[in-house]
N, C-alpha and C positions, 0 to 999 in steps of 0.2 A: 282747730278752730283759730281764727285769725285773732291776735292780741289786740287788733283795733276793738273787737266787742267786749273786751276784758278791761278796758280802760275805766279810769274814776271819773271820766266826764261822760256828759250825754252824747250819744252817737247819733241819735235821730231825736227831732222835736216836733217834725210836721209830717210828711209822707212821701215816700219814695216808691209807692207802689199804688196802683189805680184801683182805689176801693170799690168802685162800680163793677168791676169784674167779679171780687169776692162776694158781693151781694148776690149775684147770680149762683154762685156755686154753692153757696149753704143752705142746708135743709132747714125748715123750719121745725121747731118744738123739739130739738135734739136733747137727751137725757144728758149728755157730758162731751164739751169740745174741748180740746186742748189746742191752743194757740200760742205762737211764738209772740211775744209781747211788743217788740220793737217801741216805737213812740206811744202807743195806746191809740192811735189816729184810726184804728180800725174797730175800736171797742162799741163805737155807736152802731155800725152797721152789722156787727156781730150779736150785739145785743137784739136789735132789731128783729131778729130772727127767732126769738124768744127760747133760748136755751134754759134748761132747768138749773145746770151747773157750766161753769166756764173758768177753766185754769189757765192762767196765763203764765208762761215760761220763758225765762231768758237767763243767760249766764250773767248778765249786768244786771246787778240790783239798782243802779241809778235809773235804768230803764224802766225797771218794775215801779221804782218810786214814781217816775213821771206818769206811769199807767194809773198807780194810786191816785194822784192829783186829779186825773181826769175823770176817773171814777167817782171821786168826791164832788166833783163839779157837775157831772151829769146828775148826781143824786139831788144835789141841794140847789143848784142855780137854776134860773129860769133860761129860756133859749137866748133871750137878748143879753143877760148876763154872761152866758156861756161865751157868745161870740165877742164881747166887749172884754173879758177875761184875756182872750188870745189876740185883741186887737184887730177884730174882723167887724166889718159892718160900719153903720152909721153911728151908732153908740160907742162912745170910747170911754174907756177908764181912765182916770188920772192915776198917776203912780200910787197915790195914798189910798184911792178907792178899790184898786188891785190888791195892794197889802192888806186892807182890812177884811176883804173877802177871803184872800189866803188863810189869814190867821184864824178864820172862824170854821175852817175845813177840818175835819176830823181825820186828818192824815197821820199814820204812825209816825211817832218821835223822830226816828232816825232820818226817816225819809223828808219830814217838814224842815229839820235842821239843814239838809243837804239843800233842798229845793229853796230855802230861803236864802242861802248864800249865792245859789244862781241869780235869783230875782236881784237881790242886793247889788251884785256886779253889775246887773243890767238897770240899775237905777229904778226897779220895779216896773219898767217897761215889759210889753210882752215878750215871753222867750220861745214865741213860734218858731224862730229861725235861727235858733242859737246851737243847735246840735252840730258836730262835727261835718256832718254830710250837707246841711244846710249852708254853715258858714264856707265851705268849699265852692258852693255853687254861688254863693255872694261875690266871692273874689273873682271867680272865673266870668261871671256876669259882666264886671266891669270892662273885662277884656273884649267880650262880646260886643257891647256897646261901643268900645273904641274902634273896633275893626268894622263892624257892620254900620255904624253910624246911627244916630237916633231917627234920623229919617226913615231908613230900614225898617226899624224896630216898631217904630209908631205906625207905620203902614201895615206890617203885618199884624198888629193888634187891633188895627181898625177894621178889620173884614168881619163882618157877619155872615157872609156867604162863601161857602168852600169853593164854589166855581171861580169866584173873584180871587181868592186867595191862588188857587192853582194857576190861573193866568198870571198872576204876578210871579210866581215862583218860575214859571217858564219864560217870561219875558222880561221881567225887572229885577228879580231877586239877584243880588251880587255873589254868585255861584262860587266863584274863585277866591273870593274873601271867606266865604263860608267853609270852603274846603281847607284854606290855609288855617282855620280855627280847629277845625275837625282834626287836622293831622297834628295839630300842638296837644289838644286836649284828649286825644284817642291814644296818645303814645303809651307804650308799655310803662313807662314811669311816671306818668301824670298824677293819677287817681293814688297811685302807691305812694309817692312822696307827699301828697297832699293830704291823705287821709287813712288810707289802709295798712300802711306800712310794708314790709315785705313779704307778707303773708296773703296778699290779694290774691283772688283765685286765678290762676292760669287759664287762658282761653283755649277751648277746644271745640268751640261751635262755628269757627270761621278762620279763615287762614291768615288774616292780620287784622289789627285792631280798627285802623282806619274804616276798611271795606264794612266791617261790622257796625260802627256807628254811622257811617254815611247811609247804608241800607235803613238802620232802625229810624234815623231823623227823617229820611225820605218817606218812609211810610208814615211816620208820626204826623208831618206835614200836610199830609193828604188825607188824613181821617176826619178831621174837622178845624174849624177856624181855631187860629193859636189862643183866641181870647176865651175859648172853651177849655183848653188843654192846660191842666195844672202844670204838667212836666216841661214843656216847652216856654212856659211863663218863668217857672224856676230858672230854666236855662238861660233864658234871653234877660231876665229882670233879676234874678236872685230871690224872688218871691211872687206870690199870686196877687195880681192886682187887679183881676176882674172876678167878680162873684160867680159868674157861669163856670168857672174852672175849680171851684173850691171843692174839697174832698166830701164825700157823703156825711162826715160827722158835724157839718155846718148848715146842713139843709134842715128846714124846720120838722118836716115830717120824720126824718131818721131820728135827729135829737130828740123829739117827742117820744116816738115809739121806743127808743133805747131807755129814755128815763122811766117808762112805765114798766117795761121789762125787767128793769134793775131792781126793782122791789120784789120781784118774784124768784131772782136768779142768783144761786149761790156762787160766790166769786172765790177762786184761790189764786193767790200769787207765789211763784216757785222759783228761786233762782237755782239752776242747773243747768246741765247739758240736756239737750232734747232727748236722744235716743236713749242713754242708759236709764234716766228717769222714767220715761214711759214704758220703758221694757219692764218695768216692776209691776205692772197692772195689767193683767190679762184681761182680754174681753170687757174692756172699760169704756172706750171712747167711741162715740158716733162720727166724729170728725177728728183728724188730726190735720191742723193747718201749719205746715212748715216754713211758711215765707219763703225766701231764698236761701235759709241756712244751708240746706244740701250742698249748694255751691261751693261751699267752704271745707266740705269733708274731704279727707284724704286717706289714703291707704286703705286698708282693711274696712275701715267704717265706709268709705265712699263706694264700696262693693257690696257690702252688706246691710246697709241701713234700712232697704225697705224690707228684707228678711227680719231684722231685729224688730221692727215696727209692727208688722203684721200681727202678732200674737195680741197687741195692746187693743187693735181694733175689734168692735163688735161686728159680728157677720153682716156683711152688706154696709159696713162702715167705710166712710171715705178718707183717702189721705190726700193733701191737697199741695203741691208743690210749685214754686217758681225757681228757675234757674238763670242765674246772670253770667253770662260767658263762660260758664263750665256746667256741663250736665255731668254729674258723677256717674261713674259706672267703670268697667260693665256691672250692671247692676241686675241681680236675679230678681225678677218681679214674679216669680211663681207664686201662685195664690191669689193674684189680683186680676180683676177685669179693668182693661183700659178704656176709660170714657172719654178720652180726649176728642173722639170724632163727634161728640154731641155737643161740643163747646168750641168748634172752630170758628165759627162767626164771632162768638164772644171774644176769643183770642184776638182776632184779627182788629176789633176795636178797641184793645188796651191802650192805653194813651202813650206810654213811655216806648213800647215796641223793643225793650231790650231785653225783655225775658222770654224764656220758653216754659211751658206749662204741663204739669201732669196732674189729672184727677183720676186716681186709682181707687176702684172700689173691692174690698176683701170679699172673696168668695171661698167657700168651703173646698178643701182637697179630700183626697183619699186619706191624707195623713193629718186631717183636723184644721 
């Protein structure tokens, strides 16, 4: 596992995955779901599905502490307060108001001490874009604006109709300048030096980085107007500037459903590696949501992780995984039914277009 994920800083604070896809993949009323925690941005739309128990797992205690903060805010804040705390929407908290709410939350003491320091370093402004991933894109967005120009970016953000956007991409978009940016940002060393260190996953899904990102962004630009795409706004602006593109956690119906469900859901936070921890609990989970963690597996783990996790799933339980640039393998998927064909249309609408997906269902074999 990359040392990036073991740092003493927050790696993610916003969302680097399209939660709209996850909402369609998760079953209702699961008995127990195991979820890679990340920033906690997926908490609301996982809770929306009303699981009886939800275990959040991460090797980073800091990410789990951020999840604890989100859980407490979901539990005790109103929807308007939740938005204001994260600096979203028309109602904006002053630093003092944000601090007052934070100090009232029942977060575990060690987590509170760490998060208080994070907020203090940001003068009690929102920390929604202060993770290493978010900071990397905030820096690169300055170069994007410098190379493409304000007029180009403002034009892209102005479209509310996808056909108008496609016409601009064909006839007015500065393609050569965009390709120049892609060549710089998709180099083998850019994200390694900027964020992940030497252990960034090696690509095995494309011949070269430039073609991979060029194709991914081309698909992403054709999905929907940029003003509705959270990832394209992160790339172009370093933040989401239009409410249409905000992740599910910031939608009133999702937040309200999560708030109600949290009252009935048992929550556990676990600091550990995913596979060895889950392997301790046979026939336990209805869903194991791996995020893109398997992309970072190496050696025997990359070949055997599916075999190792299978006993932990209940019969007909689902394993959901994303892969970024690297699909681990060769993987022995015996004892699983591949359900990807049921979700091809859903995958095609995923906003980042940089992930490959697997939805695998455990089935009984002659060996159990």
